[in-house]
C-alpha positions in Angstrom: 99.2 80.3 135.6 99.1 78.3 132.3 101.7 75.8 131.1 101.6 74.4 127.6 103.9 71.5 126.8 104.3 70.3 123.2 100.7 71.1 122.3 99.4 70.2 118.8 96.0 71.1 117.3 95.0 70.2 113.8 92.1 71.3 111.6 91.4 69.5 108.3 95.0 68.2 108.1 96.5 71.6 108.8 98.3 72.2 112.1 96.9 75.4 113.7 99.4 74.8 116.6 102.5 72.8 116.1 104.5 71.6 119.1 103.8 74.7 121.2 105.6 74.9 124.6 104.8 78.1 126.6 104.5 79.4 130.1 102.0 82.2 130.9 103.0 84.0 134.1 100.4 84.9 136.8 99.6 88.5 137.5 100.8 89.8 134.1 99.3 90.6 130.7 100.5 88.2 128.0 99.6 89.2 124.5 99.3 86.7 121.7 100.2 88.4 118.4 100.8 87.5 114.8 99.3 87.5 111.3 95.9 86.1 110.5 95.9 82.3 110.7 99.0 82.0 112.9 97.1 80.1 115.7 96.6 82.8 118.3 92.8 82.5 118.7 93.2 78.7 118.7 95.6 78.9 121.5 93.2 81.1 123.5 90.3 78.7 122.9 92.5 75.9 124.2 93.2 77.9 127.4 89.5 78.3 128.1 88.7 74.7 127.3 86.5 75.3 124.3 88.6 72.9 122.3 91.1 70.2 123.3 94.6 69.6 122.0 95.3 66.6 119.7 98.4 66.0 121.7 100.5 67.6 124.4 99.6 68.9 127.8 98.0 72.0 129.2 98.1 72.9 132.9 96.2 75.6 134.8 97.6 76.6 138.2 99.8 73.5 138.3 97.0 71.0 137.5 96.1 69.3 134.2 93.3 71.1 132.3 91.1 68.2 131.3 87.4 67.2 131.3 87.3 66.6 135.0 88.9 69.9 136.1 87.3 72.1 133.4 83.9 72.9 135.1 85.7 74.3 138.2 88.4 76.0 136.2 85.9 77.9 134.0 84.5 79.7 137.0 88.0 81.1 137.6 88.2 82.4 134.0 86.6 85.4 132.4 86.3 85.3 128.6 85.6 88.1 126.1 85.1 86.8 122.5 85.5 88.8 119.3 82.8 91.5 119.0 81.6 90.9 122.5 79.1 88.0 121.9 76.3 89.6 123.9 72.8 88.0 123.9 70.7 90.5 121.8 67.4 89.7 123.7 68.9 90.5 127.1 69.6 94.0 128.4 73.1 95.1 129.4 72.3 94.3 133.0 70.9 90.9 132.2 73.9 90.0 130.1 76.3 91.1 132.8 74.6 89.2 135.6 73.7 86.1 133.7 76.1 83.7 135.5 75.6 85.3 138.9 71.8 84.7 138.6 72.4 81.2 137.4 74.5 80.6 140.5 71.8 82.1 142.7 73.7 85.0 144.1 71.6 87.2 146.4 70.2 90.3 144.7 72.1 92.6 147.0 75.4 90.9 146.1 74.6 91.2 142.4 73.7 94.9 142.7 76.9 95.7 144.6 79.1 93.9 142.1 77.4 95.6 139.1 78.0 99.0 140.8 81.7 98.2 141.3 82.0 97.1 137.7 80.2 100.2 136.3 82.7 102.4 138.2 85.6 100.3 137.0 84.6 100.4 133.3 83.0 103.9 133.4 79.7 102.6 132.0 76.8 105.0 132.2 73.9 104.1 134.5 71.3 104.8 131.8 72.8 102.0 129.7 72.0 99.1 131.9 68.4 98.7 130.8 69.2 99.0 127.1 69.7 96.1 124.7 73.0 95.6 122.8 71.4 96.9 119.6 70.7 100.2 121.5 74.3 100.7 122.7 77.4 101.9 120.9 80.2 99.5 119.9 82.4 100.8 122.7 79.5 100.4 125.3 78.9 96.8 124.2 82.5 96.0 124.7 82.4 97.4 128.2 79.3 95.3 128.9 81.2 92.2 127.6 84.1 93.1 129.9 81.8 93.5 132.9 80.2 90.1 132.1 83.6 88.5 132.1 84.6 90.1 135.4 81.3 89.5 137.2 82.4 86.5 139.1 85.8 88.1 139.9 87.8 85.5 138.0 91.6 85.0 138.5 92.2 85.1 134.7 90.8 87.2 132.0 91.0 86.0 128.4 90.2 88.4 125.5 90.1 87.5 121.8 90.7 90.7 119.7 88.2 92.6 121.9 88.8 95.9 120.1 89.2 94.7 116.6 85.8 95.8 115.3 85.8 99.3 116.8 86.7 102.6 115.0 90.1 104.1 115.9 88.9 106.8 118.4 86.8 104.3 120.4 89.5 101.8 120.2 92.0 104.3 121.5 89.8 105.2 124.5 89.2 101.6 125.4 92.9 100.7 125.2 93.5 103.4 127.8 90.7 102.0 130.0 91.9 98.4 129.6 95.4 99.3 130.6 94.0 101.1 133.7 91.7 98.1 134.5 94.4 95.5 134.1 96.8 97.5 136.3 94.2 98.1 139.0 93.0 94.5 139.2 96.4 92.8 138.9 94.9 89.7 137.3 96.4 87.3 134.8 95.4 88.5 131.4 95.8 86.8 128.0 94.9 89.0 125.1 94.8 88.2 121.3 95.5 91.0 118.8 97.2 91.5 115.5 98.2 95.1 116.3 101.8 95.5 117.6 101.1 99.0 119.0 98.2 97.7 121.0 100.2 94.7 122.2 103.1 96.9 123.3 100.8 99.3 125.1 98.9 96.6 127.0 101.3 93.7 127.4 104.1 92.8 129.8 105.0 89.8 127.6 104.4 89.4 123.9 104.2 86.0 122.2 104.6 86.2 118.4 103.2 83.2 116.5 103.6 82.2 112.9 102.0 79.1 111.2 101.3 77.5 114.6 104.8 78.0 116.1 106.0 80.4 118.8 108.6 82.4 116.9 109.7 84.8 119.8 108.4 86.0 123.1 109.5 88.7 125.5 108.7 92.4 126.1 108.2 94.7 123.2 111.8 96.1 123.3 113.2 92.5 123.0 110.9 92.0 120.0 112.1 95.2 118.4 115.8 95.0 119.2 116.6 91.3 119.3 114.7 89.8 116.4 114.8 86.0 116.5 114.7 85.7 112.7 113.8 87.4 109.4 110.1 86.9 109.9 110.1 88.9 113.2 111.9 91.8 111.4 109.4 91.8 108.6 106.4 91.6 111.0 107.7 94.6 112.9 108.6 96.5 109.7 105.0 96.0 108.4 103.7 98.0 111.3 105.6 101.2 110.4 103.6 103.6 112.5 104.6 101.7 115.6 108.2 101.4 114.5 108.6 105.1 113.8 106.9 106.0 117.1 109.3 103.9 119.1 112.3 105.2 117.2 111.3 108.8 118.0 111.2 108.3 121.8 114.0 110.1 123.6 
């Protein structure tokens, strides 16, 4: 779905991404993982077209992702930023339906889509007329997800969507996200620093360090065929996940 070829992005003389070449398969969940400052959020922002590479090429669905193609491509992408990014002066319903109303969807079509998304995300009916400040953190993330899915995009991009939540809410939303990803069958690209979360949600994990792709593959490959010493140290640092995997029969 996406193809990056020799992509470079620099901020203030520091390379956030350095000669990155990567293919992101359609219909699967690809998780970008790594320590803070490794370039994973920069890579996601390049995919959604919020920033442009200094050099290299990015393709979406076989065509260059550039200024001419970006407006049409963005309608095929759903994007969830860190901590949701909801408009505080709009109700949950108004946040979710913002783009559909801008595109002048009929009211009946909007209502049907909201009903479908509420069932998918298990969002309570009484929450739709509340403002973000009146909802819990988990409910706000469900609203953000519904807003990203409103136009039924081909691709869903999520930048650490669960990072600010407490462990119990995060656990529940991980389970719901896995169910939603599997039921929709969309291309998903998700950023996290949590290896357990990446292994639970992702088909393919892409581990970055200092702007480079160090290793990619499924979670077992990452655990059992470490590309270098850094991969081993990164896995070892997440001891709870390592011990949980080792205890499996």
